[in-house]
C-alpha positions as CSV (number, residue, x, y, z in Angstrom):
1,X,-0.2,0.0,0.1
2,X,1.4,3.5,-0.5
3,X,1.4,6.8,1.0
4,X,-1.1,8.0,-1.1
5,X,-3.6,5.1,-0.5
6,X,-3.2,5.1,2.9
7,X,-3.6,9.0,3.0
8,X,-7.0,8.1,1.2
9,X,-8.0,5.2,3.2
10,X,-7.7,7.4,6.2
11,X,-9.5,10.0,4.7
12,X,-12.5,8.2,3.8
13,X,-12.7,6.3,7.1
14,X,-12.4,9.9,9.0
15,X,-15.3,11.1,7.0
16,X,-17.6,8.2,7.5
17,X,-17.0,8.4,11.0
18,X,-18.3,12.1,11.0
19,X,-21.6,11.4,9.1
20,X,-25.1,12.0,10.4
21,X,-26.1,8.6,10.2
22,X,-25.8,7.3,13.3
23,X,-26.0,3.6,12.2
24,X,-22.9,4.0,9.8
25,X,-21.0,5.6,12.5
26,X,-21.5,2.7,15.2
27,X,-21.2,0.4,11.3
28,X,-17.4,2.2,11.0
29,X,-16.4,2.0,14.9
30,X,-17.1,-1.9,15.2
31,X,-15.3,-2.6,12.0
32,X,-12.4,-0.3,13.5
33,X,-12.4,-3.1,16.6
34,X,-12.9,-6.4,14.4
35,X,-11.5,-5.7,11.1
36,X,-8.0,-4.6,9.9
37,X,-7.9,-1.1,8.4
38,X,-7.7,-2.4,4.5
39,X,-11.2,-3.9,4.8
40,X,-12.5,-0.9,6.9
41,X,-11.0,1.7,4.5
42,X,-11.9,0.0,1.3
43,X,-15.8,-0.1,2.6
44,X,-15.5,3.3,3.7
45,X,-13.9,4.5,0.5
46,X,-16.4,2.8,-1.7
47,X,-19.4,4.0,0.5
48,X,-17.8,7.3,0.3
49,X,-17.2,7.1,-3.9
50,X,-20.8,5.6,-4.1
51,X,-22.4,8.7,-2.0
52,X,-20.2,11.4,-3.9
53,X,-21.0,10.4,-7.3
54,X,-24.3,9.7,-6.6
55,X,-24.3,5.8,-7.3
56,X,-27.4,3.7,-8.3
57,X,-26.9,0.8,-5.9
58,X,-25.6,-1.5,-9.3
59,X,-23.4,0.7,-10.8
60,X,-19.3,0.3,-10.0
61,X,-17.2,3.4,-8.7
62,X,-13.9,3.6,-9.6
63,X,-12.7,1.8,-6.5
64,X,-14.0,-1.2,-8.2
65,X,-11.7,-1.0,-11.3
66,X,-8.9,-3.0,-10.9
67,X,-7.5,-2.0,-14.4
68,X,-8.8,0.8,-16.0
69,X,-7.0,0.4,-19.3
70,X,-8.8,-3.5,-19.3
71,X,-11.0,-3.9,-22.3
72,X,-13.4,-6.3,-20.9
73,X,-15.3,-8.5,-22.2
74,X,-19.0,-9.0,-22.1
75,X,-22.6,-7.4,-23.0
76,X,-21.8,-3.4,-24.1
77,X,-25.8,-2.6,-22.6
78,X,-24.8,-4.7,-19.0
79,X,-21.6,-2.6,-19.2
80,X,-23.2,1.1,-19.7
81,X,-25.5,-0.1,-16.8
82,X,-23.4,-0.5,-14.7
83,X,-21.2,2.5,-15.4
84,X,-18.0,0.0,-15.6
85,X,-16.5,2.5,-18.6
86,X,-17.5,6.1,-16.9
87,X,-15.5,4.3,-13.8
88,X,-12.2,3.1,-15.8
89,X,-12.3,6.6,-17.2
90,X,-13.1,8.6,-13.8
91,X,-10.3,6.2,-12.6
92,X,-7.5,6.6,-15.6
93,X,-8.3,10.4,-15.1
94,X,-7.7,10.2,-11.3
95,X,-4.2,8.3,-12.2
96,X,-3.1,10.5,-14.7
97,X,-3.3,13.2,-11.4
98,X,-1.8,11.0,-9.6
99,X,-4.8,10.5,-7.6
100,X,-5.4,7.5,-5.2
101,X,-8.1,4.7,-6.5
102,X,-9.3,4.9,-2.5
103,X,-10.0,8.5,-2.6
104,X,-13.6,9.5,-1.6
105,X,-14.3,11.5,-3.0
106,X,-13.2,11.6,-7.0
107,X,-14.5,14.9,-8.5
108,X,-13.4,16.8,-6.0
109,X,-10.0,15.4,-6.0
110,X,-9.5,15.9,-9.6
111,X,-10.8,19.6,-9.5
112,X,-8.3,20.5,-6.5
113,X,-5.4,18.2,-8.6
114,X,-6.9,20.4,-11.6
115,X,-6.6,23.7,-9.9
116,X,-3.2,22.7,-8.1
117,X,-1.9,22.1,-11.5
118,X,-2.5,25.7,-13.1
């Protein structure tokens, strides 16, 4: 795990712990006691990316994409519905800007990185 990934996972955990949803906060606190940092962080990242990107339950967040340049076989319609292609495109942009796949708010991170590059 890189320092960048660790920072993104920590941010995802912190943001999830700060949510208004008491049940979610309790879930994260329980997970922090029972599970590994990796398990808690990746769960929190998935949760936060889905919320930040306003994904439907069946849509794919960038953190679920293993290789954004891999061409997956399968039904084009199913890939469109799942948002796989959009998530892969977003992840490619994140990587190009030096952003971890685990960042809890990909669009905000991209915007911030672009502003910093100017």
